[in-house]
C-alpha positions, 0 to 999 in steps of 0.5 A: 410392151411396158411402154404400151401398157404405160400409155394404156393405163395413163389414158384410162387415168385421164378418162377417170379424172375427167369422169370424177370431175363431172360428178360433184360427189366425186370431183373432190374426193380423196381418190380423184386428188390421189389420181391427179397427183399420181398423174403429176409424179408420172409427168415429172419423171418424163423430165428425168433422163431415161437412157438412150435405149428407152428413148429409141423405142417407137412409143417414146415419141408419146411420152415426151414431157409436156410442160403445159399439161404438167402445169395444168394438172398442177393448177388442177391439184391446187385448185382441188385442195383449195376447194377441200380446205387445204391439205390439212383437210386431208387428215382422213387419208393420211398417206396421201397427205404425207406423200403430197407433202413430201413431194412438195418439200422434195421439189423445194430441196431440188430447187435449192440443190440444183439452182444456182446463186443469184447472179451477184455471186462471184462463185456461180461459175464454179458449177455447171451441170456436167451430165444429162442426169444433173441437166434433167434434174436442174430442168425439173427443179425450175418446174417444180418450184410452182408446187411449193404453193400447195403448202401454206406458210406455217403449216407446221403449226396449223397441222402440229401446233409445232414446235410448241407441241415439242416436249423439247421446246421448253428446253430451248435450243443452245444454238438458237440462244447463241445466234440471238446474242449476235443479232441474227434474224428472228426468222432464222432463229425460229427455224433453228429452234424448230429443226433442233426440236425435230431432230430430238423428236425424231430420235426419241421416236426411234428409241421409244415409238410406243410412247410417242405422241406421233407416228411414222408419218407424223415424223416424216411430215414434220421433217419434210415441212421443217426443212421446206419452211427453211428452204423457202426462207433461204431462197426468199431472203438470201440477198437480204441476209448477211454472209453469217445468217446465210452460212448458218441457214444453209448449214442447218439445212445440210445438217437436217437434210444429211440426217433425214436422208441417212448417209445417201445425202452426203454422196451428192455434190450438192451443186448449188450449195457449194458456190453459195457457201464459197461465196459467203466465206469471202466475207471478212466478218464471217469467221469472227462471227462464227467464233464469237457465238461458238458454232465454228466447229459445227459449221466446219463439221457440216461443211465437210459433209457438204463438200463430199466428193467435191475435191475443190471445195472439200479442200478449202473447207478442210483447211478452214476446219484445221485452222479453226480447231488450231486456233481454238485449242481443240486437242482430242475428240471429246474437245472436238465433239463437245464444241459441237454439242454445246452450241450446234444442233446435234444428234448422236445420229451423226456420231460415227461420221464425227469420229471419222472426220476427227480421225482425218483432222488429227494428223493435219492439226498437229502439223498446223500447230507445229508450224508445219505447212506441209499440211497443205500438201496432203490431200484428205481422203474424205469422209466415207459415208457408207450406209453402214456408218449411219441412221436414216430418219424417214424423209421418204415413206417409212413403211417402205424401209423394213430392214435394220438400221443403226442409231448411234449413242453417244459412246459410239455403240450401235443400237439396232432398231427395227424400222 
C-alpha cells in the first residue's frame, strides 16, 4: 500500500513541476525549486539498498533507480538556481537554502569517504565495499558528485563574509601559524583558519545563543559549506600536495566531521580515508615535519578517531601514537591535552574522547619507555564513542533534534544544553 501511495504522489509531483515550468510566474518559485529538490532526494534513495523483502514487492519494478532521470532533474535544479541568481538568492526561504547546501556537502563527504585514492596509491587494495549497503553508498557517491557544482566557489564569503566576520578571526589560528612556517599550501592554511573559527563559533553559539549573530541554520550552513570547500580542495589537489599537507588536510576533515556529527561519525570505518592515510605515512618526511610544527599529538588523536572499528589501521595508528608520545616525553593527561590544544584545532566537545584515549595509551606508553616491546602484543580496546560521551554540532537539521545533549568543558564536567 505504501509503495502504491508513493507512486501516486511521485506522479503528482512530476505533473506539478511540469505545470509550474509552463507558467513564467511559477517556474522559478521557491515552491517549484523545493519540489524538484525533493524529487532528487527521492531518486537518491532509490540507489540505496532497500532489503530483499521490499524488492520482492510487485510495485518495486516501477521504483528502479534511473540515472538519466536523476541527472535530468539535477541539471534542471542547477538551471533553476542559475536563473534565480544562485543559491544565495534563496535567502527568502532559508530552510530550503539550508537543506540544499547540506545535501550538496553531504554528497561531497560521501564522495571522499567512499571513493578510493588515486590509482598510484599502493594502499588502494586495503578497502573494497563488503556489503550491499556499502556498495550502494559507494555507487551513489559517483552520481552525487555532480551536485557539488550547485554551490559556487567562495560561497562562505559570499553568504557570510566568512571567516572575516567571525569574532575569532583576528585571534588567528595557532595551527595555521605553525603550518605556515613549514611552507604549507596557502589554500590549506586558509581552510585551517576557516574551520578553526567555525568550531569556536559553533561552540559559542551553543553556549550563548541569544547573543549570537547567527541562528541554527546559519551554523549548519557554515559547518556544511566549510567542510564542503575543504573536501573540494582535498579531491582536487590531492596528487599535487605533499604527504604532510595531505595528512593535515584529511585530519582536519575527520576532526571537523567527527565533531559536526557527534559520536556517530567515529562509528564508521571511513573506508576511503584509511588507504589515503596509510599511504601518506610511508613518506619519510612526514613524522619529522609533524614534529617540527608541533601537531603530531593532534594528528595521532585524530587518527585514532578515524580508525575506530578498523582493527588493522587502528593498531597501526595506535603504535604511531605511543611512539610519538614516548619520544616527545608526554607523561600525563595534562601534557597530552596541552600538546593538542597548543597547536592543533581543538574544541572542548572532544574532551571526553581525549580522556578515554589517554586511559588506553598510558599503560602501553609506560611499557614503551621501559623498553618492553610486549606492548605490541596487546591490542587496544578502541575508543568507545557512545552518544552519551559527546556533543553534536548540527550538521543535520538542528530543529529535528530536541533532546538534551552535552557539551564538555575543559575540566570534563558536562554542561547541559537544550537544543
